C-alpha positions in Angstrom: -32.4 -16.8 -23.0 -33.8 -19.2 -20.5 -34.0 -18.1 -16.9 -32.8 -20.3 -14.1 -35.6 -21.0 -11.7 -33.3 -19.7 -8.9 -33.5 -16.3 -10.6 -37.1 -16.5 -11.7 -39.5 -13.8 -10.3 -42.4 -16.3 -10.3 -40.5 -19.3 -8.8 -38.9 -17.3 -6.1 -41.9 -15.3 -4.9 -39.5 -12.6 -3.9 -39.8 -8.9 -3.0 -39.5 -7.9 -6.7 -42.6 -9.9 -7.5 -44.5 -8.5 -4.4 -43.6 -5.0 -5.5 -45.2 -5.5 -8.9 -48.2 -7.7 -8.2 -50.5 -9.1 -5.6 -51.3 -12.9 -5.8 -55.0 -13.3 -5.8 -55.8 -16.9 -6.6 -54.4 -20.3 -7.4 -56.2 -22.1 -10.2 -55.8 -25.6 -11.7 -52.2 -25.2 -13.0 -51.5 -21.5 -12.5 -51.3 -18.5 -10.2 -53.3 -15.3 -10.8 -51.9 -11.9 -9.9 -53.3 -8.4 -10.0 -50.8 -5.8 -11.2 -50.3 -3.0 -8.7 -49.9 -0.5 -11.5 -53.4 -0.1 -12.8 -53.2 2.2 -15.8 -55.3 -0.6 -17.5 -58.0 -1.0 -14.8 -58.2 -4.7 -13.8 -54.9 -5.7 -15.4 -53.9 -9.3 -14.3 -51.2 -11.8 -15.0 -51.5 -15.6 -15.1 -48.3 -17.6 -14.5 -47.9 -21.3 -15.0 -47.2 -23.2 -11.8 -44.0 -24.9 -13.0 -40.9 -23.2 -14.6 -41.4 -23.8 -18.3 -40.4 -21.5 -21.1 -43.2 -21.8 -23.6 -46.6 -23.4 -24.4 -45.0 -25.9 -26.7 -43.1 -27.5 -23.8 -46.4 -28.6 -22.2 -48.4 -31.7 -22.9 -51.7 -31.1 -24.7 -53.5 -31.7 -21.4 -51.4 -29.2 -19.4 -51.5 -26.7 -22.2 -55.3 -26.9 -22.3 -55.5 -26.6 -18.5 -53.4 -23.5 -18.6 -55.4 -21.9 -21.4 -58.6 -22.8 -19.4 -57.1 -20.9 -16.4 -56.3 -17.9 -18.6 -59.8 -18.0 -20.1 -61.4 -18.3 -16.6 -59.5 -15.1 -15.5 -60.4 -13.1 -18.6 -64.1 -14.0 -18.1 -63.9 -12.8 -14.6 -62.2 -9.6 -15.7 -64.9 -9.0 -18.3 -67.7 -9.5 -15.7 -66.0 -7.2 -13.2 -64.5 -4.4 -15.4 -66.5 -4.5 -18.7 -63.6 -3.6 -20.9 -64.0 -3.2 -24.7 -61.2 -5.8 -25.2 -58.6 -7.7 -23.2 -55.1 -7.7 -24.7 -53.0 -10.8 -24.2 -49.2 -10.5 -23.9 -46.9 -13.5 -23.7 -43.5 -11.9 -23.5 -40.6 -14.0 -22.2 -37.5 -12.4 -23.7 -35.9 -11.7 -20.4 -37.9 -13.8 -18.0 -38.6 -17.3 -19.4 -41.4 -18.5 -17.3 -44.7 -19.1 -19.1 -47.1 -16.3 -18.2 -49.7 -14.2 -19.9 -50.3 -10.5 -19.3 -54.0 -9.6 -19.4 -54.5 -5.9 -20.1 -58.1 -4.7 -20.3 -58.6 -1.9 -22.8 -61.3 0.7 -22.8 -62.6 3.0 -25.5 -61.0 6.4 -24.9 -58.7 4.8 -22.3 -54.9 4.6 -22.3 -53.4 3.1 -25.5 -56.7 2.0 -26.9 -56.1 0.7 -30.4 -52.4 0.1 -29.7 -50.1 -2.0 -27.6 -50.3 -1.7 -23.9 -47.3 -0.5 -21.9 -45.5 -3.0 -19.7 -45.3 -0.7 -16.6 -46.3 2.9 -17.2 -45.9 3.7 -13.5 -48.8 6.1 -13.4 -51.7 4.7 -11.6 -51.6 3.1 -8.1 -54.5 2.4 -5.8 -55.2 2.4 -2.1 -55.0 -0.9 -0.2 -58.8 -0.8 0.0 -59.2 -0.4 -3.7 -56.9 -3.4 -4.4 -58.9 -5.5 -1.9 -62.2 -4.6 -3.5 -60.8 -5.5 -7.0 -59.4 -8.8 -5.7 -62.6 -9.7 -4.0 -64.6 -8.9 -7.1 -62.3 -11.0 -9.4 -62.3 -13.9 -7.0 -66.1 -13.9 -6.8 -66.2 -14.3 -10.5 -63.5 -16.9 -11.0 
């Protein structure tokens, strides 16, 4: 099912998006967000600038640029949060806008060794804590 850009969370920059995430940077062909729900400390999302459904729809040049952006974010996440592993999720069943969920996983942390939960709704931070995380990520992008 392909989402119409008029109904797309990322294209519309609406309240639903702002309730879930904080935009922290714009890279070469994507936008970077910090999830407000922080069960997986440092969890981010990278969304492609344009409304496309899948990687195969991109030219090789644009695909490589997008993957470079994703890699740039994961490197920053690794430097700031030192996870054991970063899980990548590219789910678009209900929202067909190319994006990657980047969920850091920590030994003895939530769901280590299994799939991360989309939105556990358990861990929220203070505004100051979000600001500190965003600053640290941006300094390492």
